[in-house]
VOBA-1610 file (N, C-alpha, C; in pm, whole numbers, padded with zeros to 5 digits, always signed):
BEGIN
Leu-04037-02250-18243Leu-04147-02306-18327Leu-04059-02451-18357Phe-04175-02537-18390Phe-04149-02696-18418Phe-04241-02710-18529Met-04204-02784-18611Met-04293-02842-18699Met-04263-03028-18719Pro-04349-03074-18665Pro-04324-03223-18693Pro-04327-03271-18825Ser-04240-03379-18859Ser-04214-03418-18997Ser-04343-03553-19034Asn-04425-03610-18949Asn-04509-03700-18954Asn-04641-03636-18893Thr-04748-03705-18939Thr-04899-03650-18879Thr-04946-03760-18821Phe-04991-03758-18703Phe-05066-03871-18631Phe-05135-03807-18527Asn-05239-03867-18446Asn-05282-03817-18331Asn-05224-03828-18205Ile-05195-03728-18136Ile-05106-03708-18019Ile-05160-03792-17904Glu-05070-03833-17827Glu-05130-03883-17697Glu-05047-03812-17584Glu-04914-03789-17609Glu-04835-03692-17520Glu-04719-03612-17608Ile-04674-03488-17529Ile-04564-03459-17613Ile-04449-03426-17470Glu-04333-03456-17497Glu-04247-03441-17418Glu-04145-03319-17460Phe-04113-03252-17360Phe-04022-03124-17399Phe-03899-03136-17306Glu-03776-03097-17351Glu-03650-03110-17284Glu-03618-02973-17299Phe-03572-02935-17164Phe-03501-02784-17158Phe-03386-02753-17117Thr-03272-02708-17175Thr-03148-02671-17064Thr-03141-02514-17077Met-03165-02446-16949Met-03135-02331-16941Met-03070-02264-16825Thr-03024-02155-16821Thr-02971-02083-16693Thr-03074-01955-16675His-03063-01895-16536His-03130-01771-16512His-03101-01760-16378Pro-03093-01632-16331Pro-03055-01616-16206Pro-03148-01666-16094Asn-03262-01686-16139Asn-03391-01724-16038Asn-03481-01816-16137Leu-03478-01928-16166Leu-03574-02001-16231Leu-03719-02000-16204Glu-03743-01941-16086Glu-03868-01943-16026Glu-03960-01858-16102Glu-03896-01730-16166Glu-03933-01613-16242Glu-03963-01658-16375Ile-03957-01785-16418Ile-03974-01826-16558Ile-04107-01920-16568Met-04167-01891-16665Met-04290-01945-16724Met-04294-02024-16852Ile-04335-02151-16874Ile-04287-02204-17012Ile-04428-02247-17056Glu-04462-02223-17172Glu-04600-02241-17230Glu-04583-02316-17354Val-04676-02391-17414Val-04675-02451-17555Val-04795-02407-17610Ile-04806-02385-17713Ile-04929-02345-17808Ile-04938-02429-17919Ser-05079-02483-17948Ser-05087-02588-18034Ser-05134-02481-18158Pro-05123-02543-18295Pro-05137-02448-18425Pro-05290-02498-18456His-05368-02551-18393His-05501-02596-18428His-05641-02534-18371Gly-05722-02478-18417Gly-05853-02423-18399Gly-05818-02266-18392Gly-05960-02200-18382Gly-05944-02050-18380Gly-05892-01994-18284Thr-05929-02070-18157Thr-05852-02005-18026Thr-05744-02122-17989Pro-05602-02067-17998Pro-05503-02187-17991Pro-05523-02232-17835Met-05496-02369-17837Met-05508-02461-17725Met-05360-02446-17655Lys-05361-02393-17529Lys-05220-02372-17462Lys-05220-02481-17344Ser-05094-02521-17320Ser-05047-02586-17210Ser-04953-02544-17127Ile-04945-02517-16999Ile-04816-02441-16907Ile-04757-02549-16861Leu-04621-02557-16925Leu-04528-02664-16860Leu-04478-02654-16744Met-04445-02496-16718Met-04376-02456-16587Met-04433-02346-16548Asn-04520-02327-16453Asn-04548-02224-16385Asn-04448-02127-16311Ala-04449-01996-16328Ala-04406-01912-16270Ala-04404-01926-16106Tyr-04313-01922-16031Tyr-04323-01927-15891Tyr-04379-02043-15816Ser-04306-02145-15898Ser-04359-02310-15887Ser-04254-02360-15778Gly-04187-02280-15696Gly-04127-02325-15603Gly-03959-02373-15630Leu-03892-02313-15747Leu-03761-02320-15813Leu-03682-02194-15741Arg-03721-02135-15628Arg-03634-02023-15575Arg-03507-02063-15552Gly-03394-01994-15591Gly-03282-01987-15579Gly-03207-02112-15666Val-03274-02174-15790Val-03232-02245-15859Val-03188-02150-16002Asn-03064-02185-16060Asn-03025-02101-16146Asn-02999-02176-16298Ser-03025-02300-16291Ser-02997-02399-16406Ser-03075-02497-16422Met-03118-02547-16510Met-03173-02664-16543Met-03094-02729-16680Ser-03070-02883-16663Ser-03009-02966-16767Ser-03083-03065-16796Ala-03130-03044-16934Ala-03202-03144-16987Ala-03333-03204-16933Gln-03396-03093-16838Gln-03497-03118-16765Gln-03620-03143-16856Arg-03677-03246-16813Arg-03821-03287-16903Arg-03924-03250-16848Phe-04037-03250-16905Phe-04175-03181-16893Phe-04270-03269-16987Ile-04376-03314-16950Ile-04465-03415-17033Ile-04611-03331-17006Thr-04688-03320-17138Thr-04805-03274-17115Thr-04877-03376-17214Asn-05013-03401-17160Asn-05102-03475-17237Asn-05248-03384-17273Ala-05215-03238-17256Ala-05309-03143-17285Ala-05371-03147-17430Phe-05296-03193-17520Phe-05338-03203-17669Phe-05381-03356-17705Tyr-05404-03431-17607Tyr-05437-03574-17623Tyr-05538-03579-17739Gly-05518-03665-17836Gly-05610-03650-17961Gly-05607-03584-18090Glu-05533-03458-18054Glu-05503-03356-18155Glu-05427-03402-18265Ser-05434-03362-18385Ser-05312-03389-18473Ser-05198-03320-18474Ser-05072-03394-18478Ser-04953-03349-18471Ser-04914-03237-18568Ser-04977-03199-18666Ser-04951-03112-18792Ser-04927-02975-18747Gly-04874-02909-18819Gly-04881-02759-18815Gly-04747-02729-18741Thr-04735-02587-18718Thr-04623-02542-18644Thr-04664-02493-18481Trp-04583-02564-18431Trp-04597-02564-18257Trp-04497-02452-18200Thr-04551-02393-18119Thr-04484-02241-18055Thr-04472-02281-17885Val-04334-02248-17871Val-04296-02265-17736Val-04268-02133-17681Lys-04319-02078-17566Lys-04304-01951-17528Lys-04251-01980-17391Ile-04137-01876-17372Ile-04054-01864-17227Ile-04058-01724-17187Tyr-04149-01708-17091Tyr-04127-01576-17001Tyr-04053-01557-16889Asp-03998-01447-16879Asp-03950-01390-16758Asp-04047-01313-16716Val-04106-01354-16590Val-04214-01260-16524Val-04188-01156-16447Lys-04049-01143-16418Lys-04004-01019-16328Lys-03891-00949-16388Ala-03940-00847-16437Ala-03835-00770-16486Ala-03734-00719-16433Gly-03601-00707-16476Gly-03496-00611-16410Gly-03432-00695-16294Asn-03444-00841-16308Asn-03382-00906-16204Asn-03290-01009-16282Gly-03228-00978-16370Gly-03120-01052-16464Gly-03204-01117-16574Ser-03111-01165-16651Ser-03154-01248-16778Ser-03111-01378-16788Gly-03164-01447-16861Gly-03134-01601-16870Gly-03081-01636-17044Thr-03051-01771-17048Thr-03013-01831-17165Thr-03065-01958-17168Val-03138-01974-17292Val-03194-02119-17330Val-03093-02191-17436Ser-03038-02269-17393Ser-02949-02343-17486Ser-02982-02462-17561Arg-03125-02519-17510Arg-03164-02626-17570Arg-03316-02620-17529Val-03415-02661-17662Val-03524-02706-17637Val-03550-02833-17735Lys-03595-02934-17681Lys-03627-03048-17753Lys-03765-03111-17736Met-03842-03120-17848Met-03969-03169-17850Met-04006-03314-17913Asn-04064-03401-17821Asn-04083-03543-17900Asn-04218-03579-17868Met-04312-03577-17983Met-04445-03594-17967Met-04455-03766-17998Arg-04568-03809-17918Arg-04585-03956-17910Arg-04732-03979-17956Gly-04771-04071-18035Gly-04893-04100-18063Gly-04922-04206-18164Asn-05026-04203-18210Asn-05066-04310-18320Asn-05157-04253-18442
//
């Protein structure tokens, strides 16, 4: 969960992840906005996205503009899913969020 200290209109959000997993191809990363009756979502990394055999990422950056024009206020949620049960577990050691806008 992230709660920005300043309120402004979003232009883009940058995320930085450091994590390990036996196969990062089985991981999906989603960010959810706190606004509206139906939460707005953005998939930062889709499962089965071509990362077969990759087992770590260090300070890997993802940028989304799916929330362009939305207010930065509120509690933002990042969800990380392992879509294939029973194939080992992973560790998320860092998630950083940087919002840009005006």
